[in-house]
N, C-alpha and C positions, 0 to 999 in steps of 0.2 A: 602526432598529437600525444598525446601523455595520457596515462591507461590511470580510469577513474575507479576508487573503489564504491563500496554502496551508499558509503558516508554523503561522497558527493554527487552520486548519480540522483538521490532524493532530493536533492535539491532544484532538479528541475521534475518533484514529483506532481500526481496530477492537480492537486488541489492549489488554489491561494495559499500561500501561507500565513500562517498567522504574527500578529505586532509580538517583538518579543518585549517585557514588560517586567520590570522591577516587584516579585509578591510581597503586598503586606507583610511585615513582620507578624507572628503568630498565627496567623493563616496555613491551611495545608491539613496533607492528612498524614498520619504515619506509615511510609513506605513498605511495612516489617510485619503490617498488621497480617494472618494468617487467616481465611476465612473460618467462621465461629458456627457452628450448630442454632438452629432456629430459637434455642429455647436456652434455661441452666440443663447441664445433664443430672440426670437423679443415677446414672450407674458410669463404670468407664465405656467408653469406646467400642462396638468389639468389631474387629476388622476382619472385611471378610477373608479367604483362605487368597481369592484368586487374587487379592492387592500387590501389587510390583512390590519391592521393596522399593526404600529408597537410594539409590545409589551412590556410595561414597564418594562421588566429585560433586555432589548436591551441597555438603558440607561447604565446602571451598567456594562455590560459584556462587550461593547466597550473599553470603557476606557484602562482597563487591556490586552485587546487584543490587540489593536493599539501597547500599550505598550512593549508588549512581541512582537510583531512584527517588532516592532525597534531596540530591543535588540538583536534580531537574525540576522538581517539585510534581512528581507524577500522582495520582491518586492512585493508580492500579493497575494490577500487571500481569497477565497471563504470563506464564514460561516453561516452553518444553523443548526438552534437547535429549533426544538419543542417540547412546554412543554403543551401537553391538558389541558386546562383551564387557561392557564397565557399566549399563543398565540407563535406565530411561527415568528421567526426572520430569516432572510434572505439575506445576504451585501454580497458585493464586496468592499475589501478593497487594496488601494495599487494599484500600475500599472502592467499590464499585459505584457510590452515592455518595457526596459531598455533602447532602442533607441530611440522608437517612445515616451514614456511615455503616452500610450495609457492606460485609465486605465483597471480593471480586469472587467468583466464583469460577470455575474451569470450562463449565458448559456454556458460558456466555455466548451470546454471540455479538458481532459486531460488524461497523461498518470495514472494508478492508482496501480501500480506496485503489492505487494504482496495482495493485495485489489481477484487480480485473483483468488487467492488458495482458494476463499469462491466459486467460481464459479466451478473451477474444482471437490473439494472436492461432491459439493448439485448432478454434473454430478453420480458421483462412488456412491452417496447412492442412490440417485433413479434406477440406474442399481443394487446394494443392494434390495432394498423394489422388484427389478422386477426378482428377482432369476437368474441372472446372473451374477454376482460377491459376495462371499462369502467376511466379514470383515475377517474372520480368515485365508483364504485362501491362499497358500505363492506366492510370486512373480512370481518365477519359473513356474509357472501355465501359465502367461499372458506375460511373458520378460524373457527372454533366455538371457543371457550371464551377471546376476545379481550379482556381490560377496555375498556370504550368502543370495542365491536368494532363497534355500531350506526352508532356518528357517523363512527369514523377510516376514510378514504377509502383507496384503495390510492393517491393521490399525496400522502397524507401521508405513507404511508412512504414513499413516493420521493425524496422529499425534508426529509424527516427532522421534520414539523412533526407526527406523532401523539402527541407527550407521553409514547408511553410509555419506561418506566426501561429504560436500558441495561444489559444484565445484568453486562457486564466491569467495571462499576462496582462492583459486591459483594465488600464484601471475605472474606466467605469463600469464594466462589467462588475467589477470587484464591490464597485460603490451599489448596485444592484443587488446584490447578494448579500450585503448588509441593509440595505434598503429592507429587503425583504425575503431574509431565508427559506420562505415558504414555498416561494414562487415553484413554476414546474417549467422547467424549461424545456423547448426540441432541441435536435439536434441540427436541425436548419437555423434555430436563431444563432448558438454558440459558434456555427460554422459561418454564418454570414461577420459575425466580430470576427471570425481571425480573416474573410476574403477581405472585411474593409481594410487590413493592414498589407503591405507589399507584402513579398516573400523574403524571408532572410536572407537566402542565400540561392544561388542556382542550385536544382534537384542534384543530389549525390556528390556534393562538392564540399562537407563540411559534417556535422552532425550536432545536431540540437531536439532537447526532448523536448517535441511537442504533442501536448493531448488533442490537438485539432486530429493529428494523424489517426489515432485510435476509433474519434468518433467517425470518423471517414471508412476503415476499417469496418464497422457495424452496421453503415449503412451497404457497405459490399457485403461484405457476409448474408445480410436481410435479403439484396434483390437476388444473389445467386443461389443462395439457399431457400426462400422461396416461403420461409419464415420468420418471427421474430428473433431476436438475437437471443432472448432469455431462455426461449424455447430450444434454440438451437444448441445450446450451453447445456441446459437440462439433457436434455437427449443425447446430445455427443460425449456428455462430459461426465457431468454430476451424477446422473444413473447410472451411468456402466462403471463408475468409481466407487459407486455407494457413500456418494455424497450426499447425505441428505438434508442436508443442513446450509447449504450454498443457497445460494438465489440473485440471481437480477434481477432488484423488484420493476414493479410498474414504474413507470415517470409520476406518476398521482401519488403511489405511497412514497410517505416518507419514515412509514412506521420499521421498523426492527421487532424480529420474532423475540417471543419468550425462552427461555430469560434471556435479561440485556441487563446491562449496565449504563450509568451516562455516562456521556462523552463530552470533554469540555476545548476547549480552547482561550486563548488569553487574546485581549486586542480584537481587531476586525481587522476583514480581510483587505480594504486598503492599505490599510500601513503594513501589514502583512508582503503583500507583494511591491510593496516599496523597498523593505529590507531583505527578499529574494534576490531583485533588480539588484541592489548593493552589495549583493554577496556574489555575484556573477561576474558582476566587473570586480571583483577584487577590493570594495570599497569595506574592508571593515568593521569602520568607524561605525559608519549608517546600516551596516549589517544587524545593529542591536537599536531595534527605534526606542525614541525617550520618549515613554511616556508614563502618566500619572500610575502610582501603584492604586492594583485593584484588589478588595481584601478578599474575591472569590472570581474563578476563571466562570466564562459564561458556559452555558449549559446548551452544548449545540446537538443533543443527540436527536433529537427530532428536524433539524434540517433538510428539507428535501434535495439531493445527491442529482436530480435527475440532469443536470448542467452537464453531470461527470458520465454518463450513459457506460459507454462500452468502454470509455480508459478509466473509470474508475467507482462504478455505482455498485459494486456485487455486497454482500452480506456470508462472513463463513461463521463458521466454531473452530477453536486448535485441534479437534478431533479431526473435520473435513481437511483443511488445512495439513496436516500431518500424512494426510492421505494424498494431496494433491503434492503435498512438496518433492518426494519421492516420483511420481508419475513424472512429474515437469522436467526433471532431471535425466532422467531416464529414456522419456520418451513414447511408453506403453501407449498410448493414444497414435503415434505418429509411424511413418514408413523411414527404418534406419537412416537410410540414407535423405530423406528431410528432417530430422531431430541433427544430425549431422550438422547443416546448412544452419540450423536454427542456433546452434552449439558456438558458430563461428563470431566471435568475440574481438576479432580483431583487436584495432590500437582502443578502444569505447568501452571495453568490457559489458558490453551491449548487445546482445542478438538478436531473434527474429521476437518481441517480447519477453523478453528474459535477461536477466543479468547478471553480470558475476562480481560480487565483491567481496571484499578483505582480500580477494586476490585465488582463491578456491571455494565459497561456497556460492550455488548452482540456485536461482531462486527470483525475489522480486520484492518490492516495499512497497508500502504503499499510507498518503496520510492523507486526509480529508478531514473537514471542521469536527472535532470530539474523539477521533482515534488516529492513531498510528502502527501499524503492521510492517512486524519482518519475519520474510519467509526464506529458510535455505538450506540446502542438503550438497553433500561431500559425498561424491560417487567413489569416490577411491575408499576409505574408509566410511560410510554408507552413514555419518553421523547429520541425521536434524536437529535443527535450529529456528523455534521459532516464537517471535515474540509480542504481544497483542499489549497495547498500551490506552488507556481513554484520556489518553491528552495528545493534541497533534504534535505541541511546539512547547520545549518548555521557557521558563520566563526568566530575563536577566539573561539568555546566555547566546551567544553568539552564532549565527550560523556558519557552515552546516551543524555544528555540534547541539543545537536543537533539537533530534530527532530520535525522543525516547527509546524508541525500540531496537531503531537501531545503532544507539549508543550503549543499547542493554546487551543486543545481541552482538557487541564488538567486546563486550568484557566476556563473555562467557567464549567465543571465539577464540582468542587471547588465551584464556586458561586450558583451553582441549585442544583446539588447532593453532600452535602457533605457525607461522609461518615464517 
């Protein structure tokens, strides 16, 4: 099986992809807009002595990052790069609100989509370390009614080799999302959609990214851990690491903590799912959906993410993801042998809820209506790259190149960490 980069892996991302459409001329936002003060300054700003200097490499990175944002029509982005010995670059580019033109801010909260899987997998593996879950246990030991549940193992859920159908590929489900984006979904409802389809392949015989796997893992964690997944994540990950701004919201909660920007997408879920399926099948022409130009993208900020639950409903900030990127890659919350097994990427570039992108960065990315995230850490050189965008997919761009945070991260990687 050929190796997959992070760019290809995100094609299998958490949520239905949005339609790729042509943006009308004249719309969009200047992508290189820097955060502005709330009012006209009366004097020169005072720079606190603790503010780190902007590293010299930022001057090299900024132009191609801004050019990529313009190419992909990204309203705003938060970029964080830390390269020990060369310095740290943290910046907010563009706008966080197409209505008010308010600038993006580095402290903004954002939905992080499938980065949530890294939290879910970590709690599973902590329970493995405690002897409460076995990675080779059959899923039927914990959850009843799963197709092939007697032969699918916990390990195969973690590394996407279960063969279970990915419910976010179902067109009727996508139509339901389009009809009522505020609907509160239960795990039982989305799993029923998955189980209504036959398994894609026998367990363990192939790899296919499926959000069904991680909704199931969330069910297992809650049963074994004896508490809601949000509570277990907070107790076992967020609190110990000081990630005070990271949460897994309650299913009925579609809000994002302040401060936050607006999140956007083009088209709708059905059209996007069709484009995704075409890209997976190698049909490049169909992977860009023809649709009427839209003057503005759809504001998806307050759409309910409950259908993604353990697979992608979390919210975080660049500060917390900076903490998590290194902790995830190094394995500070797991036994060394468990972390080593987690990072056994094989030929898929996907381990246990963690990805190796561009051949060298360990982390994950995520996409959910309104937002796209990339988080990666290079253990040998201790380099961290995080990109948060308030656009899920770029318009008028073929998959998989339409993922804005991934594209920006790759630009940075190619400049700082050429393979």
